[in-house]
KEBARO-728375 format. One line per 2 residues: number of its first residue (from 0); their letters; for each residue x, y, z of N, C-alpha, C. Coordinates in nm, 3 decimals. Each point is the difference from the previous one (the first is absolute). Example, Ala and Ser with C-alpha at 12.3 -4.5 7.8 and 13.67 -1.06 7.14 Angstrom:
<recs>
0> AS> 1.319 -0.569 0.780 -0.089 0.119 0.000 0.090 0.120 0.000; -0.035 0.105 -0.072 0.082 0.119 0.006 -0.077 0.109 0.073
</recs>
This chain:
<recs>
0> MK> 11.451 5.997 8.758 -0.011 0.127 0.013 0.006 0.055 0.175; 0.131 0.073 0.009 0.001 0.042 0.150 -0.091 0.140 0.036
2> IA> -0.081 0.014 0.124 -0.061 0.081 0.033 0.012 0.000 0.148; 0.044 0.175 0.026 -0.012 0.019 0.099 -0.087 0.066 0.063
4> FI> -0.066 0.019 0.107 -0.087 0.046 0.090 0.067 0.085 0.092; -0.049 0.130 0.011 0.085 0.110 0.087 -0.087 0.060 0.103
6> YI> -0.007 -0.041 0.130 -0.056 0.069 0.132 0.069 0.082 0.041; 0.031 0.124 -0.051 0.058 0.137 0.055 -0.072 0.093 0.087
8> AE> -0.114 -0.058 0.090 -0.039 0.059 0.082 -0.060 -0.081 0.137; -0.089 0.044 0.071 -0.053 -0.090 0.114 -0.048 -0.119 -0.073
10> PY> -0.038 -0.117 0.094 -0.043 -0.133 -0.045 -0.158 -0.007 -0.082; -0.061 0.133 0.021 -0.133 -0.008 -0.038 0.015 -0.027 -0.143
12> QC> 0.082 0.056 -0.058 0.040 -0.024 -0.151 0.002 -0.125 -0.057; 0.037 -0.114 0.101 -0.016 -0.127 -0.075 -0.137 -0.047 -0.002
14> YH> -0.117 0.036 0.041 -0.116 -0.047 0.016 -0.063 0.029 -0.132; 0.050 0.105 -0.081 -0.015 0.036 -0.121 0.052 -0.078 -0.124
16> TA> 0.109 -0.066 0.027 0.049 -0.068 -0.138 0.072 -0.160 0.037; -0.022 -0.014 0.128 0.058 -0.159 0.040 -0.072 -0.071 -0.069
18> SV> -0.126 -0.020 -0.038 -0.090 -0.094 -0.065 0.045 -0.010 -0.147; 0.032 0.135 -0.047 0.051 -0.014 -0.144 0.128 -0.061 -0.011
20> AS> 0.083 0.020 0.101 0.162 -0.074 -0.004 -0.019 -0.141 -0.004; -0.095 -0.024 0.092 -0.025 -0.195 0.000 -0.060 -0.022 -0.124
22> EL> -0.099 0.040 -0.057 -0.052 -0.039 -0.129 0.117 -0.008 -0.136; 0.071 0.097 0.024 0.098 0.023 -0.094 0.120 -0.141 0.004
24> AA> 0.032 0.024 0.132 0.108 -0.110 0.037 -0.068 -0.136 -0.015; -0.128 -0.044 -0.020 -0.066 -0.100 -0.024 0.013 -0.068 -0.159
26> MP> 0.041 0.103 -0.072 -0.022 -0.014 -0.160 0.153 -0.051 -0.031; 0.006 -0.060 -0.123 0.114 -0.051 -0.024 0.108 0.095 -0.060
28> DC> 0.109 -0.013 0.037 0.127 0.099 -0.052 -0.015 0.115 0.063; -0.080 0.038 0.099 -0.013 0.116 0.104 0.098 -0.038 0.106
30> DV> 0.098 0.083 0.052 0.093 -0.015 0.093 -0.021 0.149 0.085; -0.089 -0.007 0.105 -0.043 0.117 0.075 0.083 0.006 0.128
32> TE> 0.071 0.118 0.046 0.035 0.040 0.125 -0.067 0.140 0.056; 0.003 -0.018 0.130 -0.059 0.115 0.045 0.091 0.071 0.072
34> YY> 0.024 0.131 0.009 0.075 0.098 0.070 -0.053 0.073 0.102; 0.043 0.029 0.125 -0.069 0.084 0.095 0.061 0.078 0.065
36> SF> -0.041 0.128 0.029 0.080 0.082 0.101 -0.027 0.022 0.129; -0.137 -0.043 0.075 -0.004 -0.001 0.119 -0.012 -0.159 0.066
38> PD> 0.083 -0.038 0.072 0.012 -0.151 0.039 -0.147 -0.068 0.032; -0.073 0.092 0.076 -0.136 -0.077 0.003 -0.102 -0.036 -0.083
40> TV> 0.074 0.045 -0.132 -0.089 -0.024 -0.142 0.014 -0.173 0.002; 0.097 -0.078 0.030 0.038 -0.132 -0.014 -0.141 -0.078 0.082
42> EH> -0.006 0.048 0.111 -0.117 -0.059 0.098 -0.110 0.020 -0.060; -0.044 0.100 -0.080 -0.109 0.015 -0.076 -0.016 -0.081 -0.134
44> LT> 0.083 -0.003 -0.064 0.018 -0.084 -0.127 0.005 -0.162 0.052; 0.038 -0.015 0.100 -0.007 -0.159 0.056 -0.163 -0.045 0.032
46> RI> -0.030 0.138 0.040 -0.129 -0.029 0.075 -0.136 0.000 -0.154; 0.043 0.056 -0.091 -0.069 0.036 -0.133 -0.021 -0.154 -0.066
48> RR> 0.131 -0.057 -0.015 0.039 -0.122 -0.051 -0.085 -0.128 0.063; -0.001 0.047 0.125 -0.060 -0.127 0.068 -0.166 0.012 -0.014
50> IL> -0.041 0.117 -0.019 -0.140 0.017 -0.015 -0.073 -0.059 -0.145; 0.100 0.020 -0.090 -0.003 -0.036 -0.139 0.025 -0.113 -0.010
52> NA> 0.066 -0.075 0.084 0.059 -0.163 -0.028 0.104 0.039 -0.132; 0.071 0.086 -0.004 0.100 -0.001 -0.076 0.120 0.012 0.067
54> PA> 0.119 -0.074 -0.100 0.125 -0.024 0.053 0.074 0.147 0.023; 0.094 -0.007 0.077 0.067 0.117 0.022 0.098 0.046 -0.134
56> LK> 0.066 0.113 0.017 0.053 0.070 -0.113 0.119 0.013 0.044; 0.090 0.030 -0.085 0.149 0.043 0.060 -0.015 0.138 0.013
58> LR> 0.045 0.016 0.106 0.028 0.123 0.096 0.127 0.081 0.004; 0.007 0.110 -0.035 0.114 0.076 0.032 0.007 0.159 0.068
60> PL> 0.066 0.023 0.102 -0.014 0.141 0.000 0.062 0.103 -0.069; -0.034 0.093 0.008 0.047 0.123 -0.120 0.135 0.034 0.097
62> FK> 0.132 0.041 -0.066 0.097 0.039 0.051 -0.040 0.164 0.062; 0.054 0.034 0.114 0.007 0.141 0.052 0.120 0.023 0.056
64> SW> 0.027 0.121 -0.072 0.140 0.081 0.068 -0.047 0.036 0.149; 0.115 0.046 0.062 0.000 0.022 0.099 -0.075 0.165 0.013
66> KA> 0.001 0.077 -0.099 -0.082 0.129 -0.020 -0.121 -0.046 0.000; -0.073 -0.099 -0.086 -0.100 -0.042 -0.015 -0.074 -0.026 0.129
68> KL> 0.064 -0.078 0.107 -0.040 -0.042 0.127 -0.009 0.121 0.060; 0.098 0.068 0.037 -0.065 0.132 0.084 -0.104 0.077 -0.066
70> LK> -0.016 0.011 -0.120 -0.125 0.059 -0.043 -0.112 -0.090 0.044; -0.007 -0.121 0.001 -0.122 -0.069 0.068 0.009 0.020 0.129
72> LA> 0.089 -0.015 0.079 -0.015 0.022 0.117 -0.053 0.173 0.056; -0.005 0.081 -0.089 -0.023 0.129 -0.001 -0.162 0.022 -0.063
74> KR> -0.040 -0.112 -0.039 -0.140 0.004 -0.033 -0.013 0.072 -0.139; 0.114 0.027 -0.081 -0.012 0.083 -0.132 0.015 -0.114 -0.106
76> LD> -0.113 -0.088 -0.003 0.001 -0.131 -0.068 -0.026 0.058 -0.150; -0.041 0.075 -0.067 0.046 0.044 -0.135 0.104 0.034 -0.053
78> QE> 0.082 0.073 0.096 0.167 0.031 -0.035 0.074 -0.162 0.003; -0.043 -0.051 0.088 0.031 -0.162 0.042 -0.012 -0.095 -0.115
80> RL> -0.120 0.004 -0.031 -0.051 -0.067 -0.146 0.073 0.041 -0.103; 0.031 0.115 -0.038 0.085 0.037 -0.131 0.137 -0.063 0.003
82> LV> 0.058 -0.017 0.120 0.134 -0.011 0.024 0.014 -0.160 -0.013; -0.125 -0.070 0.019 0.026 -0.157 0.018 -0.035 -0.011 -0.187
84> LQ> -0.070 0.048 -0.033 -0.019 -0.036 -0.135 0.121 0.027 -0.073; 0.067 0.133 0.004 0.135 0.007 -0.051 0.084 -0.122 0.023
86> DN> 0.008 -0.036 0.127 0.097 -0.098 0.024 0.002 -0.125 -0.057; -0.166 -0.043 -0.055 -0.048 -0.111 -0.052 0.008 -0.006 -0.147
88> VE> 0.024 0.090 -0.080 -0.007 0.002 -0.115 0.070 -0.108 -0.066; 0.140 -0.018 0.057 0.071 -0.098 -0.106 -0.068 -0.138 0.044
90> EL> -0.016 -0.042 0.128 -0.064 -0.126 0.021 -0.131 -0.039 -0.082; -0.089 0.125 -0.014 -0.119 -0.019 -0.062 -0.012 0.020 -0.161
92> NR> 0.131 0.036 -0.051 -0.001 -0.017 -0.119 0.034 -0.162 -0.058; 0.031 -0.087 0.091 0.020 -0.137 -0.023 -0.133 -0.045 -0.074
94> YD> -0.101 0.036 0.018 -0.123 -0.053 0.002 -0.063 0.042 -0.169; -0.113 -0.076 -0.035 -0.079 0.038 -0.106 -0.111 0.110 0.018
96> AV> -0.064 -0.020 0.114 -0.099 0.078 0.055 0.028 0.044 0.135; -0.046 0.124 0.030 -0.002 0.031 0.145 -0.141 0.064 0.038
98> VA> -0.095 -0.038 0.116 -0.118 0.009 -0.001 0.007 0.072 0.125; -0.072 0.140 -0.006 0.009 0.085 0.143 -0.156 0.022 0.016
100> TE> -0.038 0.074 0.120 -0.147 0.031 0.015 0.010 0.137 0.057; 0.099 0.069 -0.045 0.017 0.126 0.077 0.042 0.107 -0.143
102> YT> -0.052 0.097 -0.025 0.057 0.110 -0.090 0.144 0.003 0.005; 0.042 0.044 0.139 0.143 0.022 0.018 0.090 -0.074 -0.087
104> AG> -0.025 -0.141 -0.013 0.107 -0.101 -0.086 0.007 0.061 -0.130; -0.109 0.083 -0.041 0.038 0.075 -0.178 0.167 0.040 0.024
106> IL> 0.028 0.062 0.078 0.114 0.091 0.018 0.134 -0.110 -0.049; -0.018 -0.133 -0.014 0.096 -0.082 -0.021 0.068 -0.011 -0.093
108> KQ> -0.076 0.055 -0.121 0.024 0.017 -0.135 0.122 0.106 -0.016; -0.055 0.122 0.076 0.119 0.079 0.017 0.125 -0.018 0.063
110> MG> -0.023 -0.116 0.105 0.132 -0.016 0.067 0.076 -0.106 -0.080; -0.034 -0.048 -0.104 0.063 -0.088 -0.084 -0.040 -0.141 0.011
112> LN> -0.120 -0.023 0.007 -0.067 -0.135 -0.048 -0.050 0.010 -0.103; 0.069 -0.096 -0.108 -0.009 -0.003 -0.149 0.002 -0.122 -0.067
114> HP> -0.010 -0.112 0.084 -0.041 -0.135 -0.033 -0.124 -0.028 -0.004; -0.068 -0.003 0.134 -0.129 -0.061 0.017 -0.092 0.103 -0.052
116> RL> -0.128 -0.089 -0.016 -0.111 0.096 -0.018 -0.025 0.017 0.122; -0.067 0.121 0.003 -0.024 0.080 0.163 -0.180 -0.002 -0.023
118> IL> -0.053 -0.062 0.112 -0.122 -0.046 0.012 -0.074 0.080 0.112; -0.129 0.073 0.008 -0.044 0.033 0.099 -0.114 -0.034 0.051
120> LM> -0.031 -0.074 0.101 -0.122 -0.065 0.028 -0.063 0.068 0.097; -0.103 0.077 -0.002 -0.012 0.109 0.060 -0.086 -0.073 0.143
122> HG> 0.023 0.090 0.111 -0.056 -0.010 0.121 -0.119 0.080 0.035; -0.100 -0.008 0.056 -0.105 0.102 0.040 -0.059 0.015 -0.122
124> AG> -0.143 0.047 0.041 -0.085 0.031 -0.132 -0.069 0.106 0.001; 0.087 0.115 0.079 -0.047 0.145 0.010 0.033 0.072 -0.138
126> DR> -0.041 0.113 -0.020 0.044 0.064 -0.134 0.046 0.156 0.062; 0.013 -0.003 0.106 0.069 0.152 0.019 0.158 0.036 -0.077
128> YV> 0.053 0.137 -0.012 0.112 0.004 -0.038 0.107 0.009 0.092; 0.125 -0.084 0.002 0.106 -0.022 0.079 0.123 0.078 -0.071
130> ND> 0.050 0.037 0.088 0.135 0.056 -0.076 0.109 -0.057 -0.100; 0.017 -0.164 0.022 0.061 -0.060 -0.085 -0.073 -0.059 -0.086
132> EH> -0.130 0.020 -0.021 -0.072 -0.025 -0.124 0.049 -0.001 -0.136; 0.095 0.074 -0.019 0.082 0.027 -0.126 0.090 -0.082 -0.059
134> LV> 0.031 -0.104 0.120 0.093 -0.108 -0.022 -0.070 -0.110 -0.077; -0.127 0.006 0.011 -0.059 -0.111 -0.086 0.038 -0.018 -0.137
136> KE> 0.021 0.093 -0.062 0.032 -0.016 -0.166 0.171 -0.034 -0.013; 0.051 -0.032 0.123 0.142 -0.062 -0.035 -0.048 -0.172 0.024
138> FD> -0.100 -0.064 0.001 -0.010 -0.104 0.009 -0.027 -0.057 -0.147; 0.039 -0.127 -0.018 -0.020 -0.059 -0.132 -0.159 -0.067 -0.009
140> LT> -0.015 -0.001 0.122 -0.153 -0.085 -0.014 -0.064 0.038 0.153; -0.124 0.048 0.000 -0.079 0.063 0.100 -0.128 -0.066 0.039
142> LI> -0.021 -0.127 0.123 -0.118 -0.042 0.012 -0.063 0.069 0.091; -0.128 0.006 -0.035 -0.101 0.093 0.065 -0.151 -0.042 0.050
144> SG> -0.039 0.014 0.098 -0.101 -0.062 0.023 -0.122 0.032 -0.047; -0.036 0.118 -0.063 -0.132 0.006 -0.083 0.011 0.128 -0.074
146> RK> -0.123 0.037 -0.066 0.011 0.047 -0.123 0.013 0.183 0.047; -0.073 0.039 0.098 0.047 0.112 0.063 0.144 0.065 0.001
148> VT> 0.084 -0.079 0.071 0.145 0.029 0.010 0.055 0.006 -0.138; -0.046 -0.112 -0.085 0.048 0.002 -0.142 -0.026 0.121 -0.083
150> HD> -0.111 0.038 0.007 -0.040 0.142 -0.072 0.089 0.108 0.063; -0.011 -0.009 0.104 0.070 0.115 0.080 0.140 0.001 -0.046
152> FK> 0.089 -0.081 -0.010 0.118 -0.002 -0.029 0.063 -0.010 -0.170; -0.133 -0.022 -0.080 0.031 0.029 -0.136 -0.014 0.097 -0.017
154> QK> -0.103 0.096 0.065 -0.006 0.158 -0.031 0.119 0.083 0.037; 0.053 -0.046 0.122 0.149 0.086 0.039 0.109 -0.074 -0.084
156> GL> -0.016 -0.096 -0.105 0.116 -0.029 -0.080 0.095 -0.094 0.056; -0.052 -0.084 0.125 0.084 -0.065 0.076 0.021 -0.157 -0.077
158> IT> -0.103 -0.058 -0.047 -0.028 -0.091 -0.052 -0.059 -0.026 -0.136; 0.018 -0.115 -0.088 -0.087 -0.003 -0.123 -0.062 -0.164 0.024
160> DQ> -0.071 0.003 -0.134 -0.032 -0.134 0.017 0.082 -0.126 -0.015; 0.113 0.075 -0.048 0.130 -0.139 -0.035 0.051 -0.012 0.141
162> TS> 0.012 0.085 0.111 0.076 -0.013 0.086 -0.099 -0.030 0.146; -0.124 -0.018 -0.028 -0.082 -0.013 0.103 -0.079 -0.097 0.000
164> RI> -0.065 -0.091 0.118 -0.085 -0.113 0.002 -0.099 0.033 0.118; -0.134 -0.001 -0.016 -0.071 -0.013 0.128 -0.030 -0.166 0.044
166> IG> 0.055 0.003 0.109 0.003 -0.151 0.070 -0.103 -0.016 0.125; -0.056 0.075 0.041 -0.081 0.003 0.117 0.092 0.023 0.128
168> YP> 0.009 -0.057 0.125 0.031 0.026 0.137 0.032 -0.138 0.043; 0.150 0.009 -0.020 0.069 -0.152 0.064 -0.043 0.015 0.123
170> KF> 0.029 0.067 0.096 0.002 -0.004 0.102 -0.151 -0.085 0.080; -0.106 0.005 -0.072 -0.114 -0.086 0.039 0.010 -0.139 0.013
172> DV> 0.116 -0.030 -0.101 0.018 -0.164 0.001 0.030 -0.049 0.141; 0.131 0.085 0.047 0.030 -0.022 0.143 -0.117 0.000 0.104
174> FE> -0.048 0.112 -0.008 -0.137 0.001 0.112 -0.102 -0.107 -0.030; -0.007 -0.005 -0.108 -0.111 -0.091 -0.016 0.041 -0.163 0.079
176> AI> 0.115 -0.042 -0.048 0.073 -0.108 0.081 -0.016 -0.007 0.141; 0.031 0.121 0.040 0.012 0.016 0.156 -0.143 0.004 0.030
178> RK> -0.115 0.047 -0.023 -0.129 -0.013 0.057 -0.045 -0.125 -0.021; 0.042 -0.074 -0.089 -0.056 -0.180 -0.036 0.059 -0.070 0.145
180> KM> 0.103 0.042 -0.006 0.109 -0.093 0.106 -0.008 0.061 0.157; -0.015 0.099 0.002 -0.008 0.047 0.165 -0.144 0.044 0.053
182> AY> -0.006 -0.041 0.154 -0.111 0.038 0.064 -0.036 0.115 -0.001; -0.119 0.039 0.046 -0.036 0.170 0.003 0.064 0.035 0.106
184> PF> 0.065 0.137 -0.016 0.133 0.045 0.103 -0.063 0.039 0.105; -0.123 -0.001 0.039 -0.086 0.063 0.117 -0.068 -0.088 0.054
186> QN> 0.021 -0.057 0.149 -0.057 -0.099 0.049 -0.147 0.018 0.013; -0.036 0.140 0.027 -0.133 0.044 0.011 -0.111 -0.019 -0.118
188> QR> 0.092 0.044 -0.122 -0.089 -0.044 -0.116 -0.082 0.115 -0.058; 0.055 0.103 0.081 -0.078 0.134 -0.068 0.058 0.046 -0.119
190> PF> -0.082 0.056 -0.096 0.105 0.051 -0.131 0.064 0.102 0.047; 0.125 0.024 -0.099 0.080 0.080 0.056 0.031 0.101 -0.098
192> AL> 0.028 0.167 0.042 0.011 0.084 -0.095 0.159 0.035 0.010; 0.054 0.035 -0.115 0.109 0.048 -0.009 0.040 0.120 -0.049
194> YN> 0.084 0.072 0.105 0.031 0.144 -0.025 0.146 -0.003 -0.060; 0.027 0.056 -0.083 0.133 -0.010 -0.073 0.047 0.145 -0.035
196> PH> 0.028 0.075 0.054 0.046 0.143 -0.002 0.129 0.014 -0.105; -0.039 0.103 -0.078 0.098 0.043 -0.111 0.121 0.050 0.100
198> YK> 0.157 -0.025 -0.080 0.112 0.031 0.090 0.038 0.151 -0.039; -0.069 0.070 -0.106 0.039 0.119 -0.023 -0.078 0.100 0.084
200> RN> 0.075 0.090 0.039 -0.052 0.089 0.149 -0.134 0.063 -0.086; 0.002 0.065 -0.114 -0.126 0.063 -0.077 -0.081 -0.064 -0.012
202> LN> 0.005 -0.155 0.006 -0.112 -0.080 -0.013 -0.039 -0.100 0.105; 0.099 0.035 0.121 -0.023 -0.099 0.100 -0.090 0.021 0.084
204> SS> -0.128 -0.066 0.033 -0.107 0.042 0.090 0.010 -0.058 0.172; 0.120 -0.056 -0.002 0.014 -0.064 0.153 0.018 0.110 0.091
206> PV> 0.069 0.107 -0.019 0.015 0.114 0.112 -0.144 0.041 0.053; -0.063 0.040 -0.114 -0.149 0.024 0.054 -0.105 -0.084 0.040
208> FM> -0.018 -0.112 -0.058 -0.107 -0.121 0.036 0.048 -0.126 0.059; 0.145 -0.023 0.029 0.038 -0.137 0.063 -0.067 -0.012 0.134
210> KA> 0.034 0.087 0.091 -0.072 -0.038 0.140 -0.148 0.001 0.009; -0.063 0.118 -0.079 -0.144 -0.029 -0.032 -0.068 -0.152 -0.033
212> LV> 0.094 -0.029 -0.102 -0.050 -0.133 -0.078 0.029 -0.095 0.135; 0.106 -0.030 0.034 0.042 -0.107 0.114 -0.126 -0.001 0.115
214> KV> -0.011 0.137 0.043 -0.105 0.024 0.106 -0.174 -0.045 -0.028; -0.020 0.021 -0.147 -0.153 -0.048 -0.025 0.029 -0.157 -0.017
216> FN> 0.082 -0.061 -0.052 0.011 -0.139 -0.019 -0.002 -0.072 0.117; 0.095 0.072 0.114 0.007 -0.075 0.141 -0.149 -0.014 0.069
218> TA> -0.044 0.132 -0.019 -0.154 -0.035 0.068 -0.123 -0.046 -0.084; 0.023 -0.004 -0.139 -0.108 -0.051 -0.072 -0.027 -0.162 0.018
220> HT> 0.104 -0.069 0.018 0.001 -0.139 -0.012 -0.081 -0.079 -0.097; 0.001 0.080 -0.142 -0.051 -0.079 -0.118 0.112 -0.060 -0.047
222> YN> 0.096 0.093 -0.035 0.112 -0.032 -0.107 0.155 -0.029 0.085; 0.077 -0.104 -0.059 0.108 0.056 0.034 0.087 0.095 -0.088
224> LV> 0.114 0.049 0.030 0.049 0.111 -0.088 0.131 -0.033 -0.018; 0.061 0.018 -0.125 0.133 -0.045 0.003 0.063 0.119 -0.060
226> VA> 0.118 0.049 0.058 0.044 0.102 -0.054 0.129 -0.032 -0.048; 0.039 0.036 -0.143 0.105 -0.040 -0.048 0.066 0.160 -0.100
228> PH> 0.075 0.075 0.084 0.052 0.135 -0.087 0.126 -0.071 -0.083; -0.012 0.067 -0.116 0.131 -0.029 -0.087 0.097 -0.008 0.058
230> IK> 0.120 -0.068 -0.036 0.113 -0.017 0.072 0.074 0.127 -0.005; -0.014 0.088 -0.164 0.087 0.098 0.007 -0.030 0.105 0.060
232> QF> -0.114 0.020 0.090 -0.042 0.086 0.109 0.104 0.033 0.090; 0.077 -0.107 0.011 0.109 -0.011 0.099 0.148 0.026 -0.053
234> HK> -0.002 0.043 -0.104 0.127 0.035 -0.071 -0.011 0.136 -0.056; 0.115 0.051 -0.067 0.030 0.126 -0.062 0.028 0.016 -0.095
236> NF> -0.058 0.115 -0.123 0.053 0.003 -0.111 -0.003 -0.057 -0.085; -0.106 -0.047 -0.076 -0.024 -0.102 -0.101 -0.036 0.061 -0.138
238> AI> 0.056 -0.077 -0.093 -0.004 0.021 -0.161 0.079 0.094 -0.055; 0.040 -0.050 -0.131 0.076 0.122 -0.063 -0.056 0.062 -0.101
240> KK> -0.005 0.149 0.064 -0.048 0.103 -0.084 0.042 0.044 -0.161; -0.069 0.030 -0.097 0.026 0.043 -0.093 0.011 0.136 -0.018
242> Y> 0.114 0.053 -0.039 0.032 0.136 -0.004 0.008 0.054 -0.137
</recs>
């Protein structure tokens, strides 16, 4: 069986699915290739495989037209993403299964993907509505972290028992391996707090709280502070709205 894993957004996506790709590649008769959009993804995949003691997999860049490259420079990444998917449909039709971790890939069926089974391995564990959520119903199989999202998707008619499975959260596999192999990240050995503000403007707390938060942590000397805003906070116009 030939399986393609596609990373059509920033490198953060590979932490959600790379361990699954490695497990499949270790199975008899499974030939796995990973396709990436952002060149930095290669470095992250190499790091993940080193942490997991797993061999490297075949890697290929997704083809990008000149128009897609211009859209990326303008940080219009959702528009660029659609062009990249369209430009690679013929290539992906060579596989028996295509695995993605983003709803957007559901549009591949409308673009002419007709041979492979299209599989969604969801990233994130939140349950808010997003604009391209309706594309979940385009996937032949949706792999979900837990019961709450499963129930919500069934209520919306996006999945059925036959087209979905609960599998947990594969990203934990990678970070458990990192935790075991790497030393504590701060030399002062203080516990640390993670501040991970949302990228959506109406959900983002950083404009109000960021400066005050940093000031408090700088003076308290009790915790280290890790500030990690979502990468999409620095881009524009995300998700495919249903009209």
